[in-house]
Each structure stands twice: as structure tokens, then as C-alpha cells.
BABAPA-914145 format. One record per residue (C-alpha): x, y, z; residue in three letters. Coordinates in steps of 0.25 Angstrom, whole numbers, padded with zeros to 4 digits, always signed. Each point is the difference from the previous one (the first is absolute). Example, Ala and Ser with C-alpha at 12.3 -4.5 7.8 and 13.67 -1.06 7.14 Angstrom:
! residues 2
+0049-0018+0031ala +0006+0014-0002ser 
END
This chain:
! residues 111
+0039+0030+0031met -0008-0002-0013ile +0007-0003-0013arg -0003-0006-0013glu +0000-0016+0001ile +0012-0008-0005thr +0000-0015-0004lys +0007-0003+0013ala -0010+0008+0008asp -0011-0008-0006phe +0007-0013+0003glu +0002+0005+0015ser -0015+0003+0001phe -0005-0013-0007trp -0004-0007+0013pro -0009+0011+0003thr -0005+0001-0014phe -0003-0015+0000ser -0007+0000+0013ala -0009+0011-0004val -0004-0007-0013ile -0001-0013+0006gln -0010+0005+0011ala -0009+0004-0012gln -0006+0011+0008glu +0005+0013-0007thr +0005-0003-0014tyr -0007-0009-0010ala +0014-0004-0005phe +0003-0015-0002asp +0005-0005+0013pro +0009-0009-0007asn +0008+0009-0008met +0015+0000-0001thr +0009+0011+0005leu +0003+0003-0014glu -0015+0001-0004gln -0002+0009+0012ala +0012+0009-0003phe -0005+0002-0014ala -0015+0003+0006leu +0004+0009+0011trp +0013+0007-0005cys +0000-0001-0015glu -0014+0002-0005ser -0003+0013+0008pro +0006+0013-0003leu +0008-0001+0013lys +0002-0008+0012ala +0006+0004+0014phe +0005-0006+0013val +0000+0005+0014phe +0013-0003+0007val +0005+0001+0014glu +0013-0005+0005asn +0002-0007-0013asp -0013-0008+0001val -0011+0001-0010val -0012+0002+0008leu -0010+0005-0011gly -0002+0002-0014ser -0010+0006-0010tyr -0002+0002-0015tyr -0007+0012-0008ile -0006-0002-0013lys -0012+0006-0009pro -0013-0005+0005asn -0004-0004-0014ala +0003+0004-0014met -0007+0011-0008gly -0009+0010+0006pro +0004-0004+0015ser +0015+0000-0003ser +0001+0013+0009his -0004-0008+0012ile +0010-0009+0006cys +0000-0012+0008asn +0009-0006+0012cys +0002-0012+0007gly +0006-0001+0014tyr +0006-0011+0008met +0007+0001+0013val +0007-0012+0008ser -0008-0006+0011ser +0011+0004+0010glu -0001+0015-0004ala -0015+0001-0001arg -0006+0012+0009gly +0012+0008+0000lys -0004+0010-0011gly +0008-0005-0011ile -0013-0002-0009ala -0004+0015+0003arg +0014+0004-0004leu +0000-0008-0012met -0014+0006-0004cys +0005+0014+0002glu +0013-0003-0008his -0010-0006-0012ser -0009+0013+0000gln +0013+0008-0002glu +0005-0009-0010thr -0014+0000-0007ala +0001+0015-0001leu +0014-0001-0006gly -0004-0010-0010leu -0011+0009-0005gly -0013-0007+0006phe -0012+0008+0004asp -0006-0010+0009ala +0002-0012+0008met 
END
């Protein structure tokens, strides 16, 4: 199930988020950011953020926001993370499909 993220969801997902940013392989985020800083960045700054939940466990998350201001604000940008235990199970694909539908619903023309 994919739903809008809550603070409790993000707190549950924090170990995955922290591991991803500390690896410094996919996101250029400060690897030492706090949970509060990460929540603001991933959940409050974007237009929306979502989680993929299975059996009450948060296995993935994504955000959606405009790519930039001004002339390119009709293009959206998304970021995706999936827990290491859940990788290879199609969760990122499902979140990507959900984000495409969400983008259209938010009025974006491209991703």
C-alpha cells in the first residue's frame, strides 16, 4: 500500500534513510543530518511524500516536487528509497508508477 507519509512513518523509515545518505552513493545529502533535518528535507520541503507499507512495515518512500522554479516548474522531480531488505521486489517500480499518476494529478507535464 502506498500512502502519504506521516512523521511516525518517517521515524520508522529513518534507519533506511540514514543508511542511504551515509553510503553517499545516490544522494548528495549531508550524511550526518539529524532525523529532524531529514524529515524537513524529505517530507516537508517537497509538495508531497509517500511511503510503501507492507504488513505495517515501511519498506520504501518517495517525494515529489517541482524540478525547479519558473519556466521548468511544470516538470517534477522525485526521489526514491527502498529498504535493503525489500530491494529487488518491485517496490521502487510501484512507487515510480504511483509518482507518475501523482504528478499528473498535481498538474505536472513531465517528469
